[in-house]
N, C-alpha and C positions, 0 to 999 in steps of 0.2 A: 777291246772287248767286243765280241760279236753279240748282237741282241739275242741270238738263239741260246747263248750260254746263260744269259740272265733268265730267259724263259725256262730253260731246263732246270736251273737252280730253284726258281720259284715253284715250278711244277712239282719238283721233288719235295719241297716243303709242304705243299698242299697234300700230296700223296702220303707223306709221313704222318700227318695228322689224321686224315680221313680214312686211311687204310690200316694204320698201325696204332698210334697213340690213343685214338678215340675208343679203342677196344681193350677191355681187360685192365689188369693192374700191372704196373711197370716198376714199382718201387724196389722190388728185389733184383731187378735187372739193370739198375743204374750203372754199375761198372761196365756191363756189356754195351749199354747205350753210349756211354762216354767213349769207350774204346772204339766202338763202331763208327762214331762220328769223327774221331781222330783219324781212323783208317781211311774213311771216305774223303776226308779233308786232305789227307796226304796224297791220295790218288788224284783228286781234283787239282791240287797244286802242281803235281808232276805233269799232268796233262796240259795245264795252262803254260807251264814253263817250256814244254816241248813244242806246243803250237805257236809259241811267241817268236820262234825262230831267233833272229838276231836282236830281238828286243831286250831292253835292260831288265835287270832284276826288279827295279822299282816298278816298271810297267806291269810285270807279272804279278807283283804283290798287290798292286792296285786292282788288277783284274780279279784276283782271288778274293780280295776284300769285298768287291762288289757282288761276287757270286754268293759269298757267305751272307751278306746283308740281304740279298734277294731271298735266299733260303729261309733265313730266320724271320724276315718280314712276312713271308707267305705262311710259314708254320704258325707263328704266334698270332698273326692276323686271322687265320682260319680258326684258331682256338678261340679268340676273342669274339668273333662274330657268332660262332656256334654257341658259346656259353651265354652270351647276352640275349640271343634271339631264338635259338632252336633247342636248347637243352631242356630236358624234362622238368627241371627245377625253376624255369624262367618265371612261372606264375607267382612264386613266393617273394614276399618283400624282403629287402635287405640292402646293404650298401652295394652299389654297382661294381665297385672295384673288387669286392669280395666275390662277386659272381665271376669275375675275370680270372683272378688268381688267388690262391690261398696265401701267397706271400704278403698280400696286403694285411691279412689278419696277423701273420707272424710279426710283421713290422710293428703293429700296434701293441702287441703283447711281448715285445722284446725284453721288457724288464720283469717278465714273469707275472703279469697282472691279468691273466685270462679270466679269472673269476669275476673281477669287477668290470672288465670290458664287456663280457657277455651279458652281465646284468644291465649295463648301459644300453646295449643293443636291444635288449628285451623292453626296456622302458621306452625306447624310441620306435621300434617296429612291431611290437606285440609278442604273442606267444610262439609264433612260428616264423623263424627267420632264416633266410638263406645266408649262411656264413662262409660258404666256399663254392667252387664251381659245381661240386656234386655233394654238397653238405647242407643239411638242414638242422638247425638247433631248435629243440622243443623245450619251451619253458612252461611245462604243464605237469601237474602231479600225476596225471594218468599215464604219462609217457614211461615212467619207470616200469610198470607192469607190462606195457606193450613191448618194451625192448628186452627186459630181463626176466619177466615172469615165467612161470612154468608153462611149457607148450609154445613159447614164442617161436616165430619163424625167422627171427633175425640171427645173424651170425656176427662173430667178433670182427672188429675192424682191422685194417692193415697195421694199426699201431702195435698190435700184438706180435708183429713180426720183428720188432726191434731187437730181440735176442737172437734171431736166426744167425747161424743154423741151429742154435739151441732152441728148445721150446719147453714148455712146462704145463702143469695142470691149470695155471692161471694164464700164462702167456701163450696159450694155444688157441687156435681158431677152430679146433676140432672138439666139439662138445663131448665126444665120447671119452676124452682123456681127462675130463674134469673130475677131480676126486676130492673127498673130504675125509679127514681123520679125526678121531675123538679128541676133544680138548680139555675135558673136565679133570683129567689126571694132573694137569699142570698148575691148578689153583694153589695148592699149598706152597709150591716153590715160588709163586709170584708173591705171596704174603711174606715169605722169608726175604726176598729181594726188596720188597717195600720197606721192611725194617732196616735193611742195609742202606737204603736211600735216606731214611730218617737219620741214621748215624752219620752218613756223609754230610748231610745238611748241618747237623749238630757240630761237626768239626769246623764249620765256618765261624762259629762263635757269634759275635755281634756284627760281623761283616755282612755286607750285602751278598746275596746268592744270585749267581747267573742261572736262572731257572732252565734256560735252554741247555746249559752245560750239564747240570745234574740229571735232567730228564733224558738227555742223550745217552749218558752213561747207564742210567737205569734201564731204558728201553733196549739198549744193546746187550746189557747183561741178561735181561729177560729173554731176548731173542736167542742168545748163546745157549742158555739153559734149555729152552723149549725146543729149539731146532736141532742143536748138536749135543745136548746133554753135557755142555761144557760151560764153565764159568770164566768169563773174560776178566773178571775182577776190576772193572773200571771204577766201580763205586768205592772200592777199598783203596785202589792206587791213586784215584783222582787224577788220572793222566789220560789224555786223548789217545785213541788208537788211530793210526793212519787209515784203517778201514772205514771209519766214519767219515773222515775228510774226503776220501775217494768216492764214497757213496753220495755225499752231498753235492760234490762237484759234478759227478756223473748225472745226477738228477737235474742239476742246473742246466746241463747240456740238453737233455732230451725233453725237459719240461716245456720250454717255449716253442720248440720245433716239433713237438710230438704229433701235431696235425699234418705235418709234411715230412713223414718219416723217411722219404727218399733223401732228404738233406743229411739226416743222421747216417743213413747207409752209405752215402757218398763220403762223408767225413771218416767213417770207419775204414773205408777202402783207401782213401787218399792219404790221410794224416793220422794213422793209429798211434803215432808217437807224440802227438802234439796236445798240450794243455788238458782240457776237460775230456777230450777223446781218449787220451791216455788213461785218465782217471776211470773212464768207463771200463776199459779192459783190465785195469788194476782191480776194480771192484769185482768183476766177474772172476778174475783169477783168484782173488781171496776166497770167494765162495766155493770155487771148485777145489781149492786146496783144503778147505775145511771139511768138505764132504769126503775127500779122499782119506783124510786123517780119521774121520769117523768110520769109514769103511774098514780101515785097517784095525781100528780099535775093537770092532765087533759089538755084539749085543751086550748090554748091561742089564741083567735080570732085575736089578733093584731100581732102575731108573729109565723110564720110557721117555723117548723124545720123538719129534716128528721125523727125523732122519731115519728112524727105524722103519717107519711106514714107507718112506721113499725108497729105502734100500730093499725092503721086501718086494715092492713093486718092480724095482730094478731087476731083481733075481727072477721074479715071476714071469717076466716077458723075455727070458733068455732064449726061448725057442723060436718065437715068432718075430723077434727083432734082432738086428745085428748088434754087435758090441758097440760099434760107433754110434748107432742110433740111440741105444740105451744110455750111453755116456752123454750124448747131447741132451737127452730128456732130463737126465739127472742134474746136469750142470744148469740147465734153464730153470728147473723146478727149485733148486736150492738157492739160486740167485733171487728168484721171486720171493721165496720164503724169508730170506735175509732182509730184503728191502721192506716187505710188508710187515715183518715181525719187529723190525727195529725202528721204523719211521712213522707209521700211521698213528700208533699210540702216543708217540712223542708230542705231536701237535696237540692232541686232546689234553695231555697232561700239562703242557705249557699254558694252554688257554684256560684250563681249570684253575691253575694258580693265579692267573690274571684276574679271573672273575671272583675268586675267593678274596683277593686283596681289594678289588674294586667294590665288592658288596659284602662287608663284614656281617650284615644281618643274615645273609644266607649261610655264611660260615657258622654262625651261632646255631642256626636251626639244624644244620647237619651234625654239628658237634653234640647237641642234645639228643638227636635221633640215634646216633651211633655210640653213645657213651657206654652202654653196657653190652654192646654187641661184640662177639668173638669174630675177629677178622677172618678166621678160617671158615666161618659159617657163611659160605657164599650164597646160600639160599635166602638167609635173612637179609644180607646186604642187598640182594637183588630185589627185595620186597619193600625196602624203605622208601617212602614216597618222595621226601624232599631231596634225599641224596640222588635218587635216580632221575627226578625231575631236573635237578641241577645239571647232571651229566647229559641228559637228553638236550637240554637247552644249550649247553656248551657245544655239543655236536651239531646242533641245528645251525648255530651262528658261525662255528668254525669247523666245518666238516673235514675229516681227515683227508678225503679226496675232494677237492673243492670243485672241480669240473667233472671229472670222471672220463672214462674212455668211451669211445663211440661204438656203434653197431652198424651193420649193413642190413638194410631191409631185404626181405625175401623176394621171390619171383612175382608175388602178388602185391607187393608193396605193403603199406601199413595204414590203417584207418585210425585217425585221431578225431573223435567226434564225427563230423561229416567231411573231413578233409583227407584226401588220399595222398600219402607220401609215396612217391613213385618207387618202383622196384629198383633194387640195387643202389640205393641212395645211402650215403653216410649220414647217420643221425646221432646227434649229441644231446644229452640231457644234463645241463650244468646244475649240480647239486646246490652250490652256493646261491644261485639265483632262484631256484625253485623253492628252497627252504626259507627264503625271505619274501615270498609272495604274500601280499596282504590278503588275497582271496583265500589263502590256506591258513595263515597265521596273523590275526589282527595284531596291530602293534608289532610288526615283523622284526624291527630292528631293536626292540627292547628285550632285555634279559629278564624273563619272567618264568622261573622254574615251576611256579604254581599252575601254569597252564597245563601241565602234564598230569595233575591229579586232583586239584580242587577248583580249577577255573576252566572247565571244559569248553566254555564259550570262546576261549582264546585259541582253540584248534578247530577250524572249520573243515579242513580236509587233511586227515592224518596220512593220506597216501603221499603227501609231499615230504614226509620225513623218511629219508632213506640214506643215512650216512654211510652205510656199508652195502649199498645196493639191495636188491630184492630177489626173491625166487631162487632158482637154481644157480644164479651167478652171484649170490650173496657172498661177501668176503668170508673165507674159511676161518679167519682169525677173529671174527666178531666177538665171540664169547670171551676169548682171551683179552681182547682190548677192553671190553666192559669190566672184566675182573680187575685188570690193572688200574683203571681209573677209579673204580669203587674203593679198592684197597688203599691206594695211595691217598686219595682224598680223605677217607676216614682216618687213616693213621696220622697224616700230617696235621689234621685239625685236632686230633687227640693230643699230639705232642707240642703243637706250636700255634701261636697267633701269627697270622700272615698279613703283611702290609707292604705297600710299595716302598722301595728304598728311597731315602732322601735324594732329591735332585733328579730322580727318574721321571721321565714323561710317559705316562701310561699309554698315550696314543702311539708310541714308538712301535708297539706290537702290530698295530693296524697299518701304520704308514709304511712299514717295511715288510708287510706280509707278502709272501711269494707263493705262486701256484706252479709247483715244479713236480708234476705227477702227484706228489703228496703235498699237503699244506706245510708251509715253512713260515711260522710266525716270526715277527720281528723280535728283537731282544726284550726279555722280561727280567727285571731285577727286583727282588723282594727281600725283605727282612723276615726271618723266621725266629720269632721270640719264644723261647721255651716256656711252656705253661706251668711246669713245676707241679703238676697234679697227675 
């Protein structure tokens, strides 16, 4: 091996970083990058083999390996030096390995524990932490409005490209395509499904109820009704649909690696047939099949659903967008609606049952408060102080989105107090950590519903409460989620006394809690004893 070959390989590595990879975003070009390196590697191997003359294959292989090592050492060495000493985020505190590579973070949250890991980093490093080469985590109530409030200059992070080439009103980084449809028309149907949930629980008799199971069925039935105008009948059949299993395994894939979306894109390209990657495509395929069926069914004048708005928009853009582009938008939007509509409320419902069993005194207060209230009267339900205090406290301690997606700062950066977050920096605001800040909520880990109506001294900074984000990027299903939890809580307390099942360890929910895009509580098993009144 001639020294100039090693110098050439090392120089190529330095050039690749400083002229190419240091500029722009490359996650969507991962297949091209891998293919390009394979092509260049093949060319280098051929050149070495030819120049080796009568040398052995072993010698050529050794020479090629040395060149590869020289290239990789120079490439990653240059990245490391730049990120540690010259990057615009160098001044911010945080783990040194996090500054070098995001893979350090991914390794630490490989069991889907990002919510607790970021809280630990906050306790160690403060409110502003460097958690990646180009990533800052802000644990500050003011950060919500800065990133998501009206008029913000931030844009959506690369995470939103996970569905590409599909895109949607939520999974889009183009703010002009963000849309909201009216939600109030769905309330009576939610009440009806809440009654079906109560009947499903009643069928268990004196046996313990797996709360995750029945709430998964309920939330999926609600999603089917609201999104597609279709009843999946899971509460009546009491049988799991493969679609839920595919969704859960797909989220388990993208949850831990969501901050390094290039890994997901690489997996989608290399092994679309394998394990959880296959489940991802099965989930997307299910969603697209459902919207095709809904398109064929046409409008139902007596039953509005979200798909009607999606399909109206689909037809409205028939002139300025190609059929392929409209199909990609429709597929992405419906996939987002299915996940958001069937999974975010599930976590809140499971956690609500856990707190009702844990604190029967709060169950009694809510029962007294809702005793004479019509469940169809959503206005009155929304005004009941203890019911809504209970729900807000549940959402504060178990937010549906425990970490939340990131934003990219604009060309002028972002000012938080007197600290400038540099331009074009990825910024994360972890909801779980912010909503447990003692500076915002005294006794932050205690469950105190009264803080929301009769003990205002226990809320020092209400800006910290944002379970569904804020401003123009607030979750479009927020109203529906609140309605679901209010109706289910009021109805179940009217019909049952709720307590933990014998032999069940209540800490199981917390020990097995997962942060996988949405919150995934551990198992909750309860007895629902009919009240008979």
